[in-house]
PLY file of the C-alpha trace (Angstrom):
ply
format ascii 1.0
element vertex 155
property float x
property float y
property float z
element edge 154
property int vertex1
property int vertex2
end_header
-146.80 -40.72 91.50
-145.13 -37.33 90.96
-141.85 -38.34 88.99
-138.37 -37.44 90.51
-135.63 -35.71 88.31
-131.70 -35.72 89.03
-129.88 -32.51 88.72
-127.40 -32.72 85.98
-124.80 -30.81 87.84
-125.13 -33.64 90.94
-123.26 -36.74 88.54
-121.18 -33.97 86.38
-117.97 -33.34 87.30
-116.88 -29.49 88.78
-114.28 -27.83 86.31
-111.82 -28.39 89.18
-112.36 -32.12 89.09
-111.68 -31.95 85.18
-108.95 -29.96 85.66
-106.99 -32.46 87.90
-107.93 -35.46 86.28
-106.22 -34.03 83.13
-103.34 -32.66 85.39
-102.77 -36.09 86.61
-102.72 -38.04 83.34
-100.79 -35.47 82.11
-98.27 -36.11 84.69
-98.14 -40.31 84.34
-97.66 -39.44 80.69
-94.72 -37.07 81.48
-93.21 -40.00 83.79
-93.67 -42.58 80.71
-92.58 -40.50 78.49
-89.38 -39.41 79.71
-88.79 -42.91 81.21
-88.45 -44.15 77.17
-86.18 -41.02 76.57
-83.88 -41.78 78.71
-83.93 -45.65 78.25
-83.48 -45.45 74.38
-80.63 -42.76 73.27
-82.03 -43.43 69.50
-85.40 -41.44 70.25
-85.46 -37.74 69.56
-84.98 -35.55 72.40
-87.37 -33.21 71.01
-89.80 -36.25 72.06
-90.26 -34.61 75.38
-92.13 -31.49 73.84
-95.19 -33.80 73.93
-95.40 -33.96 77.20
-93.40 -31.08 78.53
-93.56 -27.36 78.12
-91.42 -24.01 79.61
-88.72 -24.69 82.06
-89.32 -28.26 82.36
-88.96 -28.65 78.95
-85.41 -27.06 78.57
-84.60 -29.06 81.77
-85.53 -32.57 80.69
-84.14 -31.83 77.19
-80.77 -30.63 78.79
-80.56 -33.85 81.15
-81.37 -36.17 78.17
-78.21 -34.32 76.38
-76.12 -34.55 78.93
-76.68 -38.02 80.14
-76.51 -38.98 76.33
-73.12 -37.58 75.84
-71.93 -39.31 79.07
-73.30 -42.84 77.64
-75.43 -43.24 80.23
-78.88 -44.98 80.02
-81.95 -46.11 82.28
-83.37 -49.10 83.23
-86.54 -49.29 84.60
-89.49 -47.46 85.23
-90.49 -44.69 87.28
-94.32 -45.52 88.62
-96.64 -42.83 90.36
-97.58 -44.06 93.05
-100.11 -41.01 94.35
-100.74 -37.77 92.80
-102.96 -35.24 95.44
-103.88 -31.85 93.68
-102.74 -29.07 95.84
-104.09 -25.99 93.76
-105.82 -25.28 90.81
-106.27 -22.39 88.74
-109.06 -22.10 86.49
-107.94 -18.75 84.67
-106.20 -18.96 81.49
-104.46 -20.97 81.10
-105.66 -23.40 83.39
-102.97 -24.92 85.88
-102.55 -27.53 88.69
-100.11 -28.28 91.13
-99.85 -31.81 92.28
-98.40 -33.38 95.35
-96.78 -36.63 93.78
-95.03 -39.89 95.33
-92.88 -41.58 92.84
-91.56 -44.96 93.36
-88.42 -45.17 91.68
-87.23 -48.37 93.10
-86.81 -50.36 89.55
-85.02 -47.21 87.84
-81.01 -47.69 87.52
-78.71 -45.63 85.37
-75.98 -47.47 83.60
-72.76 -45.80 82.83
-70.82 -46.45 79.73
-68.36 -48.92 81.76
-71.65 -50.91 82.19
-72.04 -49.71 85.92
-74.72 -48.24 88.00
-73.86 -44.11 88.47
-76.77 -44.17 91.16
-75.88 -44.74 95.21
-76.91 -47.82 96.48
-78.56 -46.03 99.54
-80.91 -43.84 97.40
-84.53 -44.11 98.23
-87.04 -45.79 96.69
-89.70 -43.17 96.99
-89.24 -39.30 95.83
-91.98 -36.83 96.40
-92.02 -34.15 94.03
-94.39 -31.37 93.14
-95.66 -31.12 89.90
-97.30 -28.35 88.23
-99.53 -28.95 84.86
-100.92 -26.43 82.32
-103.65 -26.46 79.87
-101.50 -25.75 76.63
-104.42 -25.64 74.66
-104.20 -27.66 71.61
-101.30 -29.44 72.65
-103.18 -30.55 75.62
-102.13 -30.97 79.30
-98.24 -30.31 79.84
-96.04 -30.46 82.60
-94.54 -27.43 83.00
-92.53 -27.61 86.42
-91.03 -30.81 88.18
-89.56 -29.79 91.54
-87.93 -32.56 94.35
-89.48 -31.86 97.96
-86.75 -33.18 99.63
-88.91 -35.31 101.66
-89.92 -38.90 101.43
-93.70 -39.76 100.54
-95.95 -40.09 103.87
-97.60 -43.23 104.16
-101.20 -41.92 104.12
0 1
1 2
2 3
3 4
4 5
5 6
6 7
7 8
8 9
9 10
10 11
11 12
12 13
13 14
14 15
15 16
16 17
17 18
18 19
19 20
20 21
21 22
22 23
23 24
24 25
25 26
26 27
27 28
28 29
29 30
30 31
31 32
32 33
33 34
34 35
35 36
36 37
37 38
38 39
39 40
40 41
41 42
42 43
43 44
44 45
45 46
46 47
47 48
48 49
49 50
50 51
51 52
52 53
53 54
54 55
55 56
56 57
57 58
58 59
59 60
60 61
61 62
62 63
63 64
64 65
65 66
66 67
67 68
68 69
69 70
70 71
71 72
72 73
73 74
74 75
75 76
76 77
77 78
78 79
79 80
80 81
81 82
82 83
83 84
84 85
85 86
86 87
87 88
88 89
89 90
90 91
91 92
92 93
93 94
94 95
95 96
96 97
97 98
98 99
99 100
100 101
101 102
102 103
103 104
104 105
105 106
106 107
107 108
108 109
109 110
110 111
111 112
112 113
113 114
114 115
115 116
116 117
117 118
118 119
119 120
120 121
121 122
122 123
123 124
124 125
125 126
126 127
127 128
128 129
129 130
130 131
131 132
132 133
133 134
134 135
135 136
136 137
137 138
138 139
139 140
140 141
141 142
142 143
143 144
144 145
145 146
146 147
147 148
148 149
149 150
150 151
151 152
152 153
153 154
């Protein structure tokens, strides 16, 4: 009987799979961290730099400053329901774009007067395009988010 060997490549994930997994994890960290920052005005705004870079970093910093000036506080958390890779660039720096479905049904923003500033008829889900990049020693960071204007498909 001849022993059989299994190929190491058959059980090892591809470089693209590793990048997609890292980008998905970075996206989940991004939403968890930004939730905390929007919920607690005592946390330093620069905490967003641990999960975002580039235009997204500047955008969230600006949003946080404006919300805090208005005396608004988020309650509830965004839930990443699905994240599907739509493209992956394995060059330098590596980047992955994801089609993300967010459940925002538990999120509210309370104004300084104690009332919600969100409209009652807003959708419970949002579809967002997220681009994450490998920032070297800083790890994978979200570089861009863009609402697609459509609701999440049920697939």
